N, C-alpha and C positions, 0 to 999 in steps of 0.2 A: 521352211517352205520353199525358199528360193533355190535351195540345193536340189529339191525334188523336181522343180519345174523343167530342168534340162532334160529329164527323162521323157518328157512329152515331145521331144524333137522328132519331127516327121509325122506327128499325130495331132498337131495343134488344131487343125481345122475340124476334124471329127470330134475332138474334145470339147470345142466350143459349140458346135452345131448340135451335139447330142442333147444337152440340157435345154437348149433353146427350142428344139423341136418338141420336147416334153412340155415346155412352158406353153407353146402354141397349142398343143393338144389339150392342156388344161383349160386354156382360154375358150376353146371351142366347146368343151364339156360344160362350161359354166353358162353358155348361151342356150343350152337346151331348156332349162326351166323358163327362160324368157319366151322362147318359142311356144312352149306349152301354154303359158299364161295368155299369149296372144290368141292361140287357138280357142281357148275358153272364152276370152273376152270378145273376139271379133268374128271368128268363123262359125262357132257353134250357134250363137244366138240367131244368125241369119237362117239357119235350117237348110242351107244350100250345100250339098255335098261337095260340089266343085270348089267351094271356097277353102276346103281343107287341103286341096292338092298342092298349092304353093308351099304351105307350111310343111307338109309331109315330105315333099321333095327337098326342102331346105334341111330337114332333119336327117334324111338319107345322105345328103351331100356332106353334112357335118360329120356323120358317122364314118363315111368313106374316107374323107380327108384325115380324120383323127386316126383311122386305122393305118393309113400310109405313113403319117407322122410317127406313130408309135413304133411301127416296124423299122422305119429308117433310124429312129433314135436307138432302138435296141441294137441294131447292127453297128452303128457308129460307137455306141458305148462299149460294146464288146471289143471292137477293133482298137479303140483307144486304150482300154484296160490291158489287152494282150500286148500291145506295143509298148506301153509304159512298163509293164512287168518284165518284158524281154530286155529292154534297155537297162532297167534297174538290176536285173539278175546278172546280165553280162558285166556290168560295172562292178557289182559286188564280187563276182567270181574272180575278176582281174585283181581286185584288192586282196582276196583271200589267198591266191597263189603267191602273192608277194610277201605274205606274213612270214616271219621267222618261226623257228620251231618253238621258241619260248612263248611267243604270242599265241600260236595255235594251241599249245598245251594249256595255257592260261584260260583261253576262251572255251576250249575243248572241241575236238573235231566233230563230236556228235552235235553240238550246238550249231556249228557252222553248216553242217549238212542240213539240219532242220531249217536254218534260215534260208538256205538256197532252194529248198523244196517246199515244205509245208507252209512256211511263212510267205513265200513268194506266191503260192496259190491263194492264200488268204488275202494278200494285197490285191491280187487281180480280181477276186470276187468282190471285195469291198469297194474297189474303185468302180467296177462295173455297176454295182448297185447305187453308189453315190451319184454317178453321172446320170442315171435314169431317174433318181428321186430327188436330186439336189434342189431343183426348182419346182418340180411338179407337186410334190407333197405339200410343202408350205403354201404354195400358191393355191392349190385346191382347197386347203383348210381355211386360209384367211380370205380367199376369194369367195368361197361359199358363205362365210360369215358376213362378208360385205353385202353379198346379194341377199342374204337373209334379212339384213338390216333394212335394205331397200324395200323388201316385201312387207315386213312387219317388225317394227323395232322392239316391241315388248316381247314377242316370242323369241327374238334373236338373243335375248339374255340367257335363255335356256341353252341355246346353241353355244354361247360363250362358255357356260359352265361345262358343257360336254367337252369342248376343246381343252379346257384346263385339266379335266380329269383324264382325258386321253394322253396328254403330254405327261402327266404325273405317272400314269401306269407305265408308259414306255421308259421314262427316266428311271423309275425304281427297278424295273426288270433289268435294264442295261447296267445299272449300278450293282445289282445283285450278281449278275453273271460275269462282270469284269474280272474279279479275283479268281473265279473258277477257270477262266481262260488261261490265266497265269499258271494255275496248277496243272492244267492240261499240257502246257508247254514243258513244264518240268518233267512230268511223267513221260511225255513223248521223247524228250531228250534221253531219258534213261533207257527207253526201248531201243532207240537208235544206237546208243552206246552198247547195249547188250548184243544187238544184231551184229554190229561191227566186230565185237570181241569174238563172237561165235564163228564168224566167217574167217577171221584171222587165225583162230585156233582150231579150225575144223580137223586138222590132222591129229592134234593132241586129243581132241574129243573122241575121235574114232579109235585112236590107239588105246584109250582107257575105257572104251565102251560106255561113254557118258551121253549117248544120243538122247536117251529117254529123259534123263534129268534136265538136259539143256532144252529139249522141246517143251517140257513142263514149265521150266522157268520162263521161257519166251511166251508161252501161253498165258501164264499168270500176269506178266507185264502187259501183254496185249489186252487182256480182259480188264486190267486196271484202266488203261487208256480208254477202252470202250465204255466202261462204266462212267468215267468222268465226262466223256462226250455226250453220252445219253442223258446224264443229269443236266448238263447245260442245255441240251436240246429240249428236254421236258420243261425246263423253266422258261426257255424262249418261246415255246409254243403257247404259253399262257397269254401272250400278247393278243392273239387272235380271239379266243373266247371272251377275254375280259373287255376288249374294245367292242366286240360284238354285243355283249350285254349292255355296256354303257350306251352305245349308239341306239339300241332298240328301246331301252328304258326311257331315254330322253325323247325318242321318237313318239312313244306312247304319251308322254307328258305333253309334248307339243301338240299332238293331235287332240288330246283331251282339252287342253287350254284353248286351242283354236276353235274346237267345236263349241265349247262353252261361250266363247266370245261371239261366235256366229249365231248361236241360238238367241242371244240377247238382242243383237241387231243384225239382221240378215244382210250378208254382204256377198253378192254373187261374183265378185271380181276374181279373175284368174290368179292374181298374185296371192290372194289369201288361200285359195284352194290349192295352189301349187307350192306352197311353202314347204 
């Protein structure tokens, strides 16, 4: 990890500010249920419309500030990711050109090309996503659970079960797709190798009139890479529907349990209604 930190040189400030702004955005989002609860408890019972205005202005202010923080965080995350990848790729390239012929052949030129191109792009995308979600996602999840416990401790146990299931779904899908990404890398290296060989031997291919067979071979390898990537993407897309089902099932359970509890002893408080 210490080896990689040097590649943040020149981008340290935006690297730190990006997740902190996301954290601040998450904090503001968690205040919205409290504002709604106060509206139900204090503003609505009075029957005076003007009592709602301060709360509505507060909610608009929270939304506006959250938008500014989110946009700023997105910009800083992208800037940090691009800068880190640029420094890393430049250093990697300087190391590659110093390799001897034996080392290059042992690693394979195709693999080195893939590391400098496709892998660098994946590092950039992964770092960009991590900086945006590093603090926000866990804080939203556990912050929401804490707020739920404040509102209603018994119902928050369903919330805890939902969090555990969500983490389990994400973990299992990531573990399922991890070896598939390794397979994609191997197939992609073969595609790069084939392309390099075809470019180097273009005169021989034309001399023996092998264009059609070479095009077909390239198409087969390209389709193989595409199939592998589509397979991984299809598995990855399971996260959204599965998490959607889990969240909505537990939402129905919470509403049902809360309604049953409220019918037994009526509680008009905003915290119970806003859970």
